N, C-alpha and C positions, 0 to 999 in steps of 0.2 A: 327611415325614421321620420317621425313628424314633431317630436318634442324634445328639446335639448335643455338640460339642467345643468347649470354652471356653478361651480365653487367660485368664491371670489379670491380670498387671501391665498396668495401663492400660486393661483390659476389665472384669472382675468387681471389680478392685480399682482404681479410678481412681487414677492418678498421672502425674506427668511423671517419665519414666525418669531423665532427666539430673539432676533434683534429688534424686531417691531414691539414685542412686548416688553423687552427690557428698556426701551426707550420711553414708552407712553405711560407705564405704570408709576414711575416716579413723578411724573407730571400730575397725575391724578392724585397721588399722596400728598403733594405739596398743597393741594386744595384744603387739606385736612388738618395741616399742622397748627393752623390757628385755633383748632378746636382741641388741641392737646392729644391728637392722636399720632403716635410715631409711625414714620414711613413704613417700617417693616410689619408693623401690626395691621396697617391699612391694606398693604399688598398682600399679606396673608389672608386677610378677609376676602379679598377680591378672588384670590385663587380658590379658596374654599367655596365662594359663592359659584365660581365656575364649576367646580366639581360637583356641587349640587344640581346644577343644570344638566350636567352630563349623565347623572344618575337619576334624573327626573322620570318618574314612572307614569306621568300622564294626569295625575290627580289635580295639578295646578299649572298655570303657565310658567314658562321659564323666567318670566319677569317677577312673578311672585315667589317663586322658589329662591331666586337670586336674593331678593331684598329680605326675605325671611332670614336667611343665613347670614348675609352681610351685616344687617342691623342688629341681629341678635349677637353676633360676635364682637361687635364693637360698643354694643350697649347703648345704641342711639335709636331714635324713632326715624323711620323712613321719611316721614313728613318733614323732619328737620333738615335733611341733606338732599333729598332727591332733586330738587330744583338745582342745587349747586352742581350735582353729579352730571345732570342733563345738559347744563350750561357748558360744563368742561368738554362733553362729547360733541357739542355743537361748535366749540370754538378752540380752546387750547389743544384739543385732541388733534387738529389739523397739522400741528407741527410734525406729527409722526409720518407724514407724507415722505419725508426725507429718508425714511427707512425702507422705502418701497421703490420699484423701478418700473413705472408705468410703461406699458407698450401699446402704441396706437393700433397695433394689429388686433388687440382685444375688441376694440370698437368696430373694426373693419369685419370680424368674424360674426359678431352680433348682427350687424347691419345686412351682412351676405345672407345669413340664415333667414332673416325676416324678408329679404327680397325674393327668396325662393319659397315663400309661404309657410316657413316653419315657425313654430313658437318656442320662445325662449324663457327660462326662469331662473331666478337667482336662488339657487339652493346653497346659500352660505350658511355656515353653523349658526343657529339662532341664539347666540350668546351675548349679542350686543343690543343696545337700544336702537329703534329705527333711526334715530338721528345720526348715530355713529355709523350704520350702515350705508345710509345715504351719502355720507361725507365720503366713505371709502369707495363707493360707486363713482363718485366725481372724481376722486384722485386717479381712479383707473381710466378716466376719459370717457366714460360710459354714460348713457342717458337711462335714467331709471324708468322711464315711460316705455322702453323697449321690452320690459320684462312683464310677463303674465302674472308673476308672483314674486315676491320678495320675502324671504323668511328672516323674521327678528324675534327677539326674545318676548315681545308683547303678544305674538300671535301663535307661538308653538309651544308644545307641551312635552317635546321630546328634543334630543340634541344627537348629533352624530357621534359616535358610530352606530346608534340605536336604529334598527331597521324601521321601528315605528314612525321615526322622523320621515323617512322616505315615503312609508305607507300613507301617512298624513297628507303629503303633497299629491300622491296618486288620487287619493280620495277626494280631496278639496278640488282638485282640478279635472276629476274625471278622466284620468288617464290610463291607457293600456301599457303596462310596463314595456311590452315587446316593441312598442313605438316610441320608446324613451331611450335617450343616451345621456348618462351622467358623466360629466367631465370634471375631473379634480386632480389635485396633486398629492394626495394623502391615501397611502394604500389601505390604511385602517379605517379612516372616517369616511372617504368618498367611495371607495369600492365596495363598502357594505351595501351599496344600493343593489349590486349584483345579486344579492340573495332574494331579492323580490322579482328577479327576471329582468331588471332594467340593465340594458347594455352599458357597458363603462368604458371610459377613456382616461388613461393616466398621463398627465403632463409631468414629465420628470425633471424640469429644470430647477424647480423649487421643491424638491420631493420632501415629504414628510412620512414618517413611519416606514422608512424604507426596508426595515427588517421584516415587516408584516408579510404573512404568506400569501396575502390575496395578490392576484394579477389582473390587470385590465385586459379586456378583450383586444383593445388597441392601445398603443403607447407611442408617445412622441415626446421629444426633448423640449420643444418651444412652442410658443404661440404660433409661429410661422409654419411649423410643421403641422400643428393641429389644422390650421387653416387649409392647407394642402390637402390633408387627409379628409377633412370635412367635404371638400369638393368632390371626392369620390363616394362618399356616403350618402349625399344628398342629390 
């Protein structure tokens, strides 16, 4: 295999998604209390915006879909609050690193693959602004420059587990699915790549949707095990 697609949250950046979200959403909500928007209403609007991105049929970017839903629910104009939201993701959002467990092996894996002439792609669910994704890359101890592609809500029109998300990566980068390995921690979202003929590896240490029927071609509990297994694949 020549091309390696990595999920970020729960994979290259070990975390429990529920703890991460439960920590950072109240921080975001606090930014809106001065506008008279109750925290539960703000958090509900974020969740509905996320749901709209998951259901995106490709007619608009995930960014547009999110803001149409979010601003509509709160009865505010995007132009009134977007700067504040992006400032949050660039700054206060960094407090959420405490809900993650960065593992230096993540960077070792990426550097090893590149040293072998392989190409790596950050196939993280594109439901965050680029600034938030760049911060999470940094939390994980990774170098954004190592990735051929980083998916964010500005540039994508589909989200996981929609196979069109993966098809878009293949098309944009001119990849043969048989030469690709998707590595993630979510049976539902990450293993959906297998429907297109992309090989799959499930990291189970921070497993999500564990009851989903899909199974990875390869599975390992930790990033250390993934590293050892990759040595046998490349």
